Structures are given as structure tokens and as C-alpha cells.
C-alpha positions as CSV (number, residue, x, y, z in Angstrom):
1,M,-25.0,-10.9,5.7
2,P,-25.5,-15.0,6.3
3,K,-22.6,-16.2,8.5
4,A,-20.7,-18.6,6.9
5,V,-19.9,-15.3,4.1
6,A,-18.6,-13.5,6.8
7,P,-15.5,-16.4,7.5
8,R,-15.2,-16.7,3.9
9,L,-14.5,-13.4,2.8
10,S,-11.7,-12.4,6.2
11,L,-10.0,-16.2,4.8
12,M,-9.6,-14.8,1.5
13,M,-8.6,-10.8,2.9
14,F,-6.1,-12.7,5.2
15,L,-4.6,-15.3,2.1
16,N,-4.2,-11.9,-0.3
17,Y,-2.0,-10.0,1.6
18,V,-0.2,-13.4,2.8
19,V,1.0,-12.9,-1.0
20,W,1.3,-9.7,-1.4
21,G,3.6,-9.4,2.1
22,S,5.6,-12.2,1.6
23,W,7.9,-10.7,-0.3
24,Y,7.0,-6.7,-0.6
25,V,8.4,-6.1,2.9
26,T,12.2,-8.1,2.2
27,I,12.3,-7.3,-1.6
28,G,14.0,-4.4,-1.1
29,T,17.1,-6.3,0.3
30,Y,17.0,-9.4,-1.8
31,L,17.6,-7.1,-4.7
32,T,20.2,-5.4,-3.1
33,Q,22.7,-7.4,-0.7
34,T,21.6,-10.3,-2.6
35,L,21.3,-9.9,-6.3
36,Q,23.7,-7.0,-5.4
37,F,21.4,-4.2,-7.5
38,S,21.6,-0.5,-7.2
39,G,19.7,1.6,-5.4
40,T,18.6,2.7,-8.7
41,E,18.3,-0.5,-9.8
42,A,16.4,-2.0,-6.4
43,G,14.2,1.2,-6.9
44,A,12.5,0.6,-10.4
45,V,11.8,-3.3,-9.8
46,F,9.8,-1.7,-6.5
47,G,8.3,1.1,-9.0
48,T,6.6,-2.0,-10.7
49,A,3.9,-2.2,-8.3
50,A,3.1,1.5,-8.9
51,L,3.1,1.3,-12.1
52,S,0.8,-2.0,-12.1
53,C,-1.1,0.2,-9.5
54,M,-1.7,2.8,-12.6
55,I,-2.9,0.3,-15.3
56,S,-4.8,-2.0,-13.2
57,P,-7.8,0.0,-12.3
58,F,-8.8,0.0,-16.1
59,F,-8.3,-3.9,-16.5
60,V,-10.6,-4.8,-13.4
61,G,-13.4,-2.1,-14.8
62,L,-12.8,-3.7,-18.3
63,L,-13.1,-7.4,-17.4
64,A,-14.8,-7.3,-13.7
65,D,-16.9,-5.1,-14.5
66,R,-17.9,-6.5,-17.5
67,F,-17.1,-9.6,-18.4
68,F,-16.3,-12.1,-15.8
69,A,-17.6,-12.9,-12.3
70,A,-14.8,-11.4,-9.9
71,E,-14.1,-14.1,-8.3
72,R,-12.9,-15.6,-12.3
73,V,-10.0,-13.1,-12.8
74,M,-9.0,-13.1,-9.4
75,C,-8.6,-17.2,-9.6
76,A,-6.9,-16.3,-12.8
77,L,-4.4,-13.8,-11.8
78,H,-3.6,-16.1,-8.5
79,A,-2.4,-18.8,-10.8
80,I,-0.9,-16.4,-13.2
81,G,1.3,-14.8,-10.4
82,A,2.2,-17.9,-9.3
83,V,3.9,-19.2,-12.2
84,L,6.0,-15.6,-12.5
85,L,6.3,-15.8,-9.0
86,Y,8.7,-19.2,-9.1
87,L,10.1,-17.8,-12.8
88,V,11.0,-14.3,-10.2
89,S,13.0,-16.6,-7.2
90,T,15.6,-18.1,-10.6
91,A,15.5,-14.4,-12.5
92,K,19.6,-13.2,-11.8
93,T,19.6,-10.4,-13.9
94,F,17.7,-6.8,-13.8
95,T,16.6,-6.8,-16.8
96,S,14.8,-10.6,-16.7
97,V,13.1,-9.7,-12.5
98,Y,12.2,-6.0,-13.5
99,F,9.8,-7.9,-16.4
100,L,8.9,-10.6,-14.6
101,M,8.1,-8.8,-11.3
102,L,6.1,-5.9,-14.0
103,A,4.3,-9.0,-15.6
104,Y,4.0,-9.7,-11.7
105,C,2.7,-6.7,-10.2
106,L,-0.2,-6.4,-13.5
107,C,-1.5,-9.6,-11.8
108,F,-2.3,-9.3,-8.5
109,F,-2.2,-5.4,-7.8
110,P,-6.1,-5.8,-9.5
111,T,-7.2,-8.4,-6.9
112,L,-6.5,-4.8,-4.1
113,A,-10.0,-3.7,-5.7
114,L,-11.6,-7.1,-6.5
115,T,-11.1,-8.7,-3.0
116,N,-13.1,-5.2,-2.0
117,S,-15.3,-5.5,-4.8
118,I,-16.8,-8.7,-3.4
119,T,-16.6,-8.3,0.3
120,L,-18.5,-4.9,-0.7
121,R,-20.6,-6.8,-2.8
122,N,-21.2,-9.8,-0.9
123,V,-21.9,-8.1,2.5
124,R,-25.5,-6.6,4.1
125,N,-23.9,-3.4,5.7
126,P,-20.3,-2.5,4.5
127,A,-20.0,0.6,7.6
128,S,-20.0,-2.0,10.1
129,D,-19.3,-5.3,8.1
130,F,-16.2,-4.0,5.8
131,P,-14.4,-2.4,8.6
132,R,-14.3,-5.7,10.7
133,I,-13.5,-8.5,7.6
134,R,-11.4,-5.8,6.0
135,L,-9.0,-6.7,9.6
136,F,-8.0,-10.1,8.5
137,A,-6.0,-8.4,5.2
138,T,-3.7,-6.5,8.0
139,L,-3.5,-10.2,9.8
140,G,-2.4,-11.8,7.4
141,H,0.7,-9.3,6.1
142,I,1.9,-9.6,10.3
143,F,1.9,-13.1,10.3
144,I,3.8,-13.7,6.9
145,N,6.3,-11.1,8.0
146,V,7.0,-12.9,11.8
147,V,6.9,-15.8,9.8
148,I,9.8,-14.8,7.4
149,G,11.9,-13.2,9.5
150,S,11.9,-15.5,12.3
151,L,13.2,-17.9,9.7
152,R,15.7,-15.1,8.2
153,F,14.6,-15.5,5.1
154,E,15.2,-12.6,4.0
155,R,18.2,-12.0,1.5
156,S,17.1,-15.7,0.2
157,A,14.6,-16.0,-2.9
158,M,12.4,-18.1,-0.8
159,P,9.7,-15.1,0.5
160,F,9.3,-15.3,-3.9
161,V,8.5,-19.1,-3.4
162,I,6.8,-18.7,0.1
163,S,4.2,-16.5,-2.4
164,A,3.5,-18.3,-5.4
165,G,2.7,-21.2,-3.2
166,T,0.3,-19.6,-1.8
167,S,-1.2,-17.9,-4.9
168,V,-1.8,-21.8,-6.2
169,L,-3.8,-22.2,-2.5
170,M,-5.8,-18.2,-3.0
171,A,-6.4,-19.8,-6.9
172,L,-7.7,-22.4,-5.6
173,Y,-10.0,-20.9,-2.8
174,C,-11.4,-18.8,-5.2
175,L,-13.2,-20.9,-6.8
176,T,-15.3,-21.4,-3.7
177,L,-16.4,-17.8,-2.6
178,P,-19.8,-16.4,-3.3
179,H,-20.4,-15.6,-7.1
180,T,-20.2,-12.0,-7.6
181,P,-21.4,-11.1,-11.0
182,P,-20.2,-8.6,-13.4
183,K,-22.0,-5.4,-12.2
184,A,-22.3,-3.2,-15.6
185,R,-21.8,-5.4,-18.5
186,G,-22.6,-4.3,-21.6
187,L,-21.5,-1.0,-20.2
188,P,-18.7,0.8,-22.3
189,V,-15.4,1.4,-20.4
190,T,-12.9,3.9,-21.6
191,W,-9.4,5.1,-19.7
192,R,-11.3,8.0,-18.3
193,S,-13.7,6.9,-16.4
194,A,-11.5,4.2,-15.6
195,I,-8.6,5.7,-13.2
196,G,-11.3,8.5,-12.4
197,L,-10.4,10.9,-14.4
198,D,-14.5,12.4,-14.2
199,A,-13.6,13.3,-10.3
200,L,-11.5,16.1,-12.1
201,V,-14.0,18.7,-11.7
202,M,-13.5,18.1,-7.5
203,M,-10.0,20.1,-8.2
204,R,-11.6,23.5,-8.6
205,D,-12.4,23.2,-5.0
206,R,-8.7,25.0,-4.0
207,A,-8.6,23.5,-0.9
208,F,-9.4,19.7,-2.5
209,A,-6.8,20.7,-5.3
210,I,-4.1,21.7,-2.6
211,F,-5.2,18.2,-0.5
212,V,-4.5,16.3,-3.4
213,I,-1.0,17.7,-4.4
214,A,0.3,17.4,-1.4
215,S,-1.1,13.3,-1.1
216,V,1.3,12.8,-4.0
217,L,4.0,14.7,-2.9
218,A,3.7,12.3,0.7
219,C,3.9,9.0,-1.7
220,I,7.1,10.6,-2.6
221,P,9.0,9.6,0.7
222,L,6.6,6.9,1.7
223,A,8.2,5.1,-1.1
224,F,11.8,5.6,0.7
225,Y,10.5,3.9,3.5
226,F,8.1,1.0,2.0
227,S,11.9,0.7,-0.5
228,F,14.6,0.8,1.7
229,T,13.5,-0.1,5.4
230,N,13.9,-3.5,5.6
231,P,17.8,-3.5,4.1
232,Y,18.8,-0.7,5.8
233,L,17.2,-2.7,9.3
234,N,19.8,-5.7,8.4
235,E,22.2,-3.3,7.0
236,S,22.7,-2.5,10.7
237,G,22.4,-5.5,12.0
238,V,18.8,-5.8,13.4
239,I,17.8,-9.0,14.1
240,N,14.0,-10.6,12.2
241,A,13.4,-7.2,10.8
242,A,10.8,-7.8,8.9
243,G,9.0,-9.2,12.0
244,K,10.5,-6.5,14.1
245,M,8.4,-4.2,11.2
246,T,5.3,-5.9,12.1
247,L,4.8,-3.7,14.9
248,G,3.8,-0.9,12.2
249,Q,0.7,-3.1,11.2
250,V,-0.2,-3.8,15.1
251,T,-1.1,0.1,15.5
252,E,-2.2,1.0,12.7
253,I,-5.0,-1.4,13.2
254,L,-5.0,0.5,17.4
255,M,-4.8,3.5,15.6
256,M,-7.7,2.6,13.9
257,L,-10.0,1.8,16.4
258,L,-9.2,4.9,17.8
259,M,-10.1,6.9,14.7
260,P,-13.6,7.6,15.3
261,A,-13.3,9.4,18.4
262,I,-10.0,11.3,16.5
263,F,-12.4,12.8,14.2
264,R,-14.9,13.7,16.4
265,H,-12.6,16.0,18.3
266,V,-9.7,17.2,16.2
267,S,-9.9,19.1,13.1
268,L,-9.4,17.3,9.4
269,K,-6.0,19.4,9.1
270,T,-4.6,19.1,12.3
271,I,-5.0,15.1,11.8
272,L,-3.3,15.6,8.4
273,L,-0.4,17.9,9.5
274,L,-0.5,15.2,13.0
275,G,0.1,13.2,10.3
276,L,2.8,14.0,8.1
277,A,5.1,15.6,11.3
278,A,5.0,11.5,12.4
279,W,6.2,11.2,9.3
280,S,9.4,13.2,9.5
281,L,10.2,11.7,13.2
282,R,9.7,9.0,11.6
283,Y,12.3,9.0,9.2
284,A,14.4,11.1,11.4
285,M,14.3,8.6,14.1
286,L,15.6,6.0,11.6
287,A,19.0,8.5,10.5
288,F,20.0,8.1,14.3
289,G,18.9,4.7,15.6
290,N,20.9,1.6,15.5
291,A,21.0,-2.3,16.0
292,S,22.8,-1.5,20.1
293,E,22.0,1.6,22.6
294,G,19.6,3.0,19.6
295,M,17.7,0.4,19.0
296,W,14.4,2.5,20.5
297,L,14.4,4.7,17.9
298,F,13.9,1.9,15.3
299,Y,11.3,0.0,17.3
300,G,9.7,4.6,17.7
301,A,9.6,4.5,14.3
302,I,9.0,1.5,13.7
303,L,6.3,1.9,16.2
304,L,4.6,5.7,14.2
305,H,3.1,3.6,11.5
306,G,-0.3,3.7,13.3
307,V,-0.1,7.3,13.1
308,C,1.8,7.8,9.8
309,Y,-0.9,5.6,7.8
310,D,-4.5,7.0,9.5
311,F,-4.0,10.0,10.1
312,F,-2.8,11.2,6.5
313,F,-4.2,8.5,3.9
314,M,-6.5,6.5,5.5
315,T,-8.3,10.2,6.8
316,G,-7.7,11.4,3.0
317,Q,-9.9,8.2,1.5
318,L,-12.5,9.2,3.9
319,Y,-12.5,13.2,3.3
320,T,-12.1,12.1,-0.8
321,D,-14.9,10.5,0.0
322,Q,-16.7,13.1,1.7
323,Q,-16.0,15.8,-0.8
324,A,-17.5,13.7,-3.2
325,P,-20.7,14.1,-4.8
326,P,-22.4,10.8,-4.1
327,R,-22.3,10.0,-8.0
328,L,-18.5,11.1,-8.2
329,R,-17.5,8.7,-5.5
330,G,-16.6,5.8,-7.2
331,A,-14.6,7.9,-9.8
332,A,-13.2,10.4,-7.0
333,Q,-11.3,7.2,-5.1
334,G,-9.8,5.4,-8.7
335,F,-8.0,9.3,-9.1
336,M,-6.6,9.0,-6.0
337,M,-5.3,5.4,-6.3
338,F,-4.2,6.5,-9.6
339,L,-2.0,9.8,-8.5
340,T,-0.6,8.7,-5.0
341,Y,-0.3,4.8,-5.0
342,G,0.5,4.9,-8.8
343,V,2.4,8.6,-9.5
344,G,3.0,9.6,-6.3
345,M,4.4,5.9,-5.3
346,F,6.5,5.6,-9.1
347,L,8.4,8.9,-8.8
348,G,8.8,8.3,-5.1
349,S,10.9,4.8,-6.2
350,L,12.6,5.8,-9.0
351,L,14.0,8.9,-6.6
352,S,14.4,6.3,-3.5
353,G,17.3,4.6,-5.9
354,W,18.6,7.3,-7.0
355,T,19.1,9.1,-3.5
356,I,20.3,6.0,-1.9
357,D,23.1,6.1,-5.0
358,F,23.7,9.3,-4.5
359,F,24.3,8.9,-0.6
360,T,26.6,5.9,-1.3
361,Q,30.4,5.6,-1.8
362,F,32.7,3.1,-2.4
363,G,30.1,1.0,-1.1
364,V,29.0,1.9,1.3
365,R,25.8,3.9,1.8
366,N,25.6,6.6,4.2
367,W,21.7,6.1,5.6
368,R,21.4,8.5,7.7
369,S,22.5,11.4,4.6
370,F,19.6,8.9,3.1
371,W,17.2,9.6,6.2
372,L,17.6,12.6,6.8
373,S,16.8,14.2,3.2
374,S,13.3,11.8,3.9
375,S,12.9,13.7,6.7
376,L,13.4,17.3,5.3
377,A,11.0,16.0,2.1
378,A,8.1,15.0,4.5
379,F,8.8,18.2,7.2
380,L,8.7,20.4,3.6
381,I,4.9,19.2,2.7
382,L,4.0,19.3,6.4
383,L,4.7,23.3,5.6
384,F,3.1,23.2,2.5
385,L,-0.1,22.3,3.9
386,A,-0.4,24.0,6.8
387,I,0.2,27.5,4.7
388,F,-2.2,26.1,1.5
389,F,-5.1,24.0,3.1
390,D,-7.2,26.1,4.6
391,S,-10.3,24.2,5.5
392,K,-11.9,23.5,7.9
393,D,-14.1,20.7,7.8
394,R,-14.2,18.0,10.6
395,I,-14.3,14.1,9.1
396,R,-18.3,12.8,9.6
397,E,-19.5,9.9,9.8
398,T,-19.7,7.6,6.6
399,Q,-23.4,6.6,4.7
400,P,-23.0,2.5,5.0
401,E,-23.5,3.5,0.8
402,S,-20.3,5.5,0.7
403,V,-17.7,3.4,2.7
404,P,-14.8,3.7,0.8
405,E,-12.3,0.7,-0.4
406,L,-9.5,2.2,1.8
407,Q,-6.1,0.4,1.1
408,S,-3.2,0.5,3.2
409,A,0.4,1.0,2.2
């Protein structure tokens, strides 16, 4: 790989995740505390991201893989997205915010796959080069949330304005990226192939089928965390909540560095169960924490993110790649993305909003009951996996040609 390419791709990752991180963490706070949306309405708006994850694989497969260069598609998506984000910052009603966010998410979420695709097609050794470049995505997420939290923008529309401005910058920067022409020009495209339904044959493996079911279910309580942790911390009186939440991404980086050693010594099932146990513990810590003497519980819940994400979701992506025949590896990752970040997160977004409204009386939210219900859900999924998942596999070293396009939640 030419030396000049890696810094360019790293900056691409950094900017793309600044665009995402600017609004993703704090949107729940803005919707519920500033616009006074109900939990159900806020959950529905948050669910537009999951809807986009279900629709965007077909969009990417149609345009970037068959008709236009990936960097040009990204340029157009970010340019349109900048306009939509600015309009979101001025919208006040649920209907307008919902449809503007849906339109924006349909533009933005394909860029996650496109940045991965551009990187993987322009490096010589994906196994070693991709993780180093992908690291800058996490750094971008950390950076922008520290800025937003420090400036106390969490309850304002400024995160959308910042994201819109960064989108304009990203659209211009895309024109300087390595040319990445469509790799499947002239080939037919179907919805089945775009979302990876060709990988359904893998469901004949009972252990893998149980894992898939558990993964979809795990994304439901996962949505509880991403939808309502920032509003909860702000309502509890935590200063710079968005900045403090970036500590979770720091532990995610540390755990990624440790995962190869863990894979060599710990079985797949044990790693997955530890990940679910961490999710259950995390929610319990949120339930009993507070902004004074119980602040350590909030910090503990945030710092568990590395174990929560890497032990279950990242490990699951690698397990999926490992179980798939070489010809189905791409389809398998698309299939899992559709089910987890699409179907699972969409259901979780709707259910989280309904649940917080259920535990709200006379305008007062019973956050402890909300988080304990999430903790119980994660624990029940843990029991399901412990009883029915009978695989004795370990995660083996991934070959360069099969490196999965990992996405952090």
C-alpha cells in the first residue's frame, strides 16, 4: 500500500464518524428534553437508523457496486445529508423530525459500508491495514463527543448543525479519495443477494441458527442503551455526559488489542456469554447509579462497553465469517447486518420508547425500573444461549481475504 493512501483513508474514517457521532449519542436528550417528545416518539426517531440498515444494503449494491465509483456516491450522499441535517436542526414537530431523520439516515448509513469498501479495496493487506485505519473511526467518535459534551450542546440543535458542516467537508474530501470504480458493473442485482439471503443455507447449522436468534434478541436491549443513556445521565445531573460516554470507545479500543490473546485461550461460547453478562451488569449499574456517591456505577457501566461490544458483537461477526463458506462470506455479513443492526435494533428502538413511557407517571420517569428491565432481558438471552448454543468452536485467525467489515454500534 502506498504510504500516502493510509493517512487519506484514516482521515476519511475519522470524518465519517465525526458526522455520525455528532448527533447519534445526544439525539435522545434533544428529543425528550428540548422538543419534549414522548419516549415512544423518541424511540421511533432513533429507529430510523435501523430502518436504514435494512434498506441501505440494496442501495449500496445497486449504485456503488454496479453504476458509480464508491467515492462519488459518498460525495453525493454527504452533500444531500448536510441539507437534511440542517433541516432537522430547525424542525420542531415529531412528523417533520421523523421523516427528515429517515431521509437522512437513508443517505448516511450506506457510507459506513462504503468507507469499509473503499479501504479494503485500496490496501494491500486487509488483515493488518484495515484495523489500523478503522481505529480512526472510533477516534473520530470520541473526539466529537468530547467536544459536544464540553460545550454542553447536548440539549441543543447544535450537534445537527456541526454534523451538517462536517458533512459538507466530507463531501468535498470524498472527491480526493482513491478512485474506487464499481466492481460488479453489468451484473444483475436482487434484493435477496443485496441483504445476504443467499446465506440462509447457514441456518441449517443448529449452533449458528441459535447464535443468530440470540444476536437479534441482544440488539433489542442494546437499543435501550443507545437510545436513552445520554438522556438518563443528563437528567441525573451528570456534567459532560456525552464526553464521559466516550470512555466506552476507549475501552473498546483496548479490548480489541486484547481480543487475539483471548481468542487463543477462551472458547467462543464462553466469550459470548461473558459479553451478555457484561450487558446485564451494565444495565444494573445504570439502574443503581447516581451523579454523586453512585457516580462510580455510571463510570463502570460506561467502561464495560469494550467487553459488551467486543465479546459479543465483534466476536459474533468473526464467528459468522469463520462459519461461512468462502463464496458466502460477504453475503453472511450482509445477512447478519440486516438482522441485527436492522431488524433487532428497529424492534429495540420501538420497544425502548414504549418501555420508558410505560415506566413514566405524571411526567416522572422511573429510570431504575427501565434499566432493570433491560438487565433482565440481557440475562434471559444469556440463559437462552447457555442452554441451547452447544458449539465448542474457538475463533481462529482470520485470513486476509475474509476480513469482515466490522461496525461498532
